[in-house]
C-alpha positions in Angstrom: 95.4 59.3 126.4 94.3 62.8 127.3 90.7 63.2 128.5 90.1 66.6 126.8 86.5 67.0 128.0 87.8 67.1 131.6 90.2 69.9 130.8 88.8 73.5 130.8 88.3 74.9 127.3 90.3 78.0 128.1 93.4 75.8 129.0 93.1 73.9 125.7 92.9 77.3 123.9 96.1 78.4 125.6 97.8 75.2 124.6 96.6 75.6 121.0 98.2 79.1 121.0 101.6 77.8 122.3 101.6 75.1 119.6 100.7 77.6 116.8 103.1 79.9 114.9 101.5 83.0 116.5 103.3 82.3 119.8 106.8 82.3 118.1 107.7 79.6 120.7 110.5 77.2 119.8 108.8 73.8 119.6 111.5 71.4 118.7 111.4 67.7 117.9 112.9 65.0 120.1 112.5 61.3 120.9 110.7 60.1 124.1 110.3 56.4 124.7 111.0 55.6 121.1 108.3 58.1 119.9 108.9 61.4 118.2 107.5 64.3 120.2 107.6 68.1 120.3 109.3 69.7 123.2 110.2 73.1 124.5 112.0 75.0 127.2 110.0 76.5 130.1 111.2 80.1 129.6 110.3 79.9 125.9 106.7 79.2 126.9 106.7 82.0 129.4 108.0 84.5 126.9 105.3 83.3 124.4 102.5 84.0 126.8 104.0 87.5 127.5 103.9 88.5 123.8 101.2 90.8 122.4 100.0 88.0 120.1 98.6 86.1 123.1 95.9 88.8 123.5 95.8 90.0 119.9 95.0 86.6 118.5 92.4 85.6 121.1 88.8 85.3 120.0 85.6 85.7 122.0 84.5 82.3 120.9 87.8 80.8 122.2 88.8 82.7 125.3 92.1 82.2 127.0 93.2 82.7 130.7 94.5 86.2 131.3 98.2 86.8 131.5 99.5 90.1 132.8 103.1 89.5 134.0 105.7 86.7 134.4 104.2 85.2 137.6 100.8 84.9 136.0 102.3 83.3 132.9 104.2 80.8 135.1 101.0 80.1 137.1 99.1 79.3 133.9 101.8 77.0 132.7 101.8 75.2 136.0 98.0 74.7 135.5 98.6 73.3 132.0 101.2 71.0 133.5 98.8 69.8 136.1 96.2 69.2 133.3 98.7 66.8 131.7 98.9 68.8 128.4 102.7 68.5 128.6 105.1 66.6 130.9 108.5 67.5 132.3 111.4 65.7 130.7 115.2 65.6 131.1 117.3 66.5 128.1 121.0 65.7 128.0 123.2 68.4 126.3 123.6 68.1 122.6 121.0 65.4 122.4 117.3 65.0 121.4 116.7 61.8 123.3 114.4 62.7 126.2 113.6 60.9 129.4 110.7 61.5 131.8 111.7 63.4 134.9 111.4 61.0 137.9 109.2 62.4 140.7 107.0 61.2 143.5 103.7 59.7 142.1 101.6 62.1 144.3 103.9 65.1 144.0 104.1 66.9 140.7 107.2 69.0 140.4 106.3 72.7 140.0 106.8 74.4 136.6 110.4 75.7 136.1 111.5 78.2 133.4 114.8 76.4 133.0 113.3 72.9 132.6 112.3 71.1 129.4 108.8 69.9 128.6 107.3 67.5 126.0 103.9 67.9 124.6 101.3 65.2 125.4 98.6 67.3 123.7 99.0 67.1 119.9 96.5 69.8 118.9 92.9 70.0 117.9 91.3 66.5 117.2 89.2 68.0 114.4 92.3 69.3 112.6 93.9 65.9 112.9 90.8 64.2 111.4 90.7 66.7 108.6 94.4 66.3 107.9 94.0 62.5 107.8 91.0 62.7 105.4 93.0 65.1 103.2 95.9 62.7 103.0 93.6 59.8 102.2 91.9 61.8 99.5 95.2 62.9 98.0 96.5 59.3 98.0 93.3 58.0 96.2 93.5 60.8 93.7 97.1 59.9 92.9 96.3 56.2 92.6 93.4 56.9 90.3 95.4 59.3 88.0 95.1 56.9 85.0 91.3 57.3 85.3 91.3 61.1 85.3 89.7 62.8 82.2 92.2 64.2 79.7 91.5 67.9 80.5 92.5 67.3 84.2 95.7 65.4 83.1 96.6 68.2 80.8 96.0 70.8 83.5 98.3 68.8 85.9 100.9 68.6 83.2 101.0 72.4 82.6 100.9 73.0 86.4 103.9 70.8 86.9 105.8 72.6 84.1 105.0 75.9 85.8 106.3 74.7 89.2 109.5 73.3 87.6 109.9 76.6 85.7 109.6 78.6 88.9 112.1 76.4 90.7 114.5 76.7 87.7 114.2 80.5 87.8 114.9 80.5 91.5 118.1 78.4 91.1 119.3 80.7 88.3 118.6 83.7 90.5 120.7 82.1 93.3 123.6 81.5 91.0 123.5 85.0 89.4 123.4 86.7 92.8 126.4 84.6 93.9 128.4 85.7 90.9 127.4 89.3 91.4 128.6 89.1 95.0 131.9 87.6 94.0 132.4 90.3 91.3 131.6 93.2 93.6 133.9 91.7 96.3 136.8 91.4 93.9 136.3 94.7 92.1 135.1 97.0 94.9 136.4 95.2 97.9 132.9 94.9 99.4 130.3 92.2 98.5 126.9 93.3 97.2 123.8 91.2 97.2 120.9 91.1 94.8 117.8 90.6 97.0 119.8 90.5 100.3 116.8 89.1 102.2 116.2 86.2 99.8 117.1 83.6 102.4 116.1 85.6 105.5 113.4 84.4 107.9 110.8 86.7 106.5 107.7 86.5 104.3 107.7 85.8 100.6 107.2 89.4 99.6 109.7 90.7 102.1 112.3 88.3 100.7 112.5 90.4 97.6 112.7 93.7 99.4 115.1 95.6 99.1 116.4 95.0 95.6 120.1 95.6 96.6 122.2 95.5 99.7 125.9 95.7 100.7 127.7 93.5 103.2 128.5 95.5 106.3 132.2 96.3 106.7 134.3 95.0 109.6 134.2 98.2 111.5 130.4 98.5 111.0 129.9 94.9 112.3 131.9 95.7 115.5 130.1 99.0 116.1 126.7 97.4 115.4 127.4 94.5 117.8 128.6 96.8 120.5 125.5 98.9 120.1 123.2 95.9 120.4 125.0 94.8 123.5 124.7 98.2 125.1 121.0 98.4 124.1 120.3 95.0 125.6 122.1 95.7 128.8 120.3 99.0 129.2 116.9 97.6 128.6 116.9 94.5 130.8 113.4 93.9 132.3 111.7 96.1 129.8 109.1 95.0 127.3 108.3 91.6 128.8 104.6 91.9 128.1 105.2 93.4 124.6 107.1 90.5 123.3 109.9 89.7 125.8 112.9 87.8 124.8 112.1 87.1 121.2 115.4 85.4 120.9 114.8 82.5 123.3 118.3 81.0 123.7 117.3 77.4 124.5 120.3 75.3 125.5 121.2 72.6 123.0 
């Protein structure tokens, strides 16, 4: 059990950032000693601390330790490791079953960017309490549904119909855009998508922008991939503080 009062508040704030969506860090789920835990790779945490969001999302009421470069980020992570906010684990390839890294009881292995770590800190205690209370309240509300007044039952009925209608329209849109893509591929030799970003990893509004898009041709794919490789090879070492290595390629 973590003794949070003994851990500096700034360190806990840094851990909260790493566990939040603002860090864009890959927190994945694994199994450690029969318990499901979140784990990450060291370099993913380093890159998260080097992003602009680390400074941009910090608040005066919740300060975080300063990070200016990669060595300072690794130093901060070593401190969080010493605080016991996460522990070093071994991860076999293509497996999510983790084991604690064996080390001398009085010698903590230093933080390493190529190592894996499992979270011992599960987030703010208040948020866990509020989430638990919300789940209990939701369960009681569902159990007591027969006792609800008729206007509330009617409202829930219409709300459920609205949700089902939205889901139905979405499924129809998916089928229609698939038929359009097949038709344009057969007739024009190039597939065209209605709402090409519908399943992209973007926001809800951005999913419907633009209205139409074409599949890139084979020649365009090759030239685009070659351009990306040339750009990445020519910009190694640049932009670490401004969001380095957004595509953290954690080994599976």
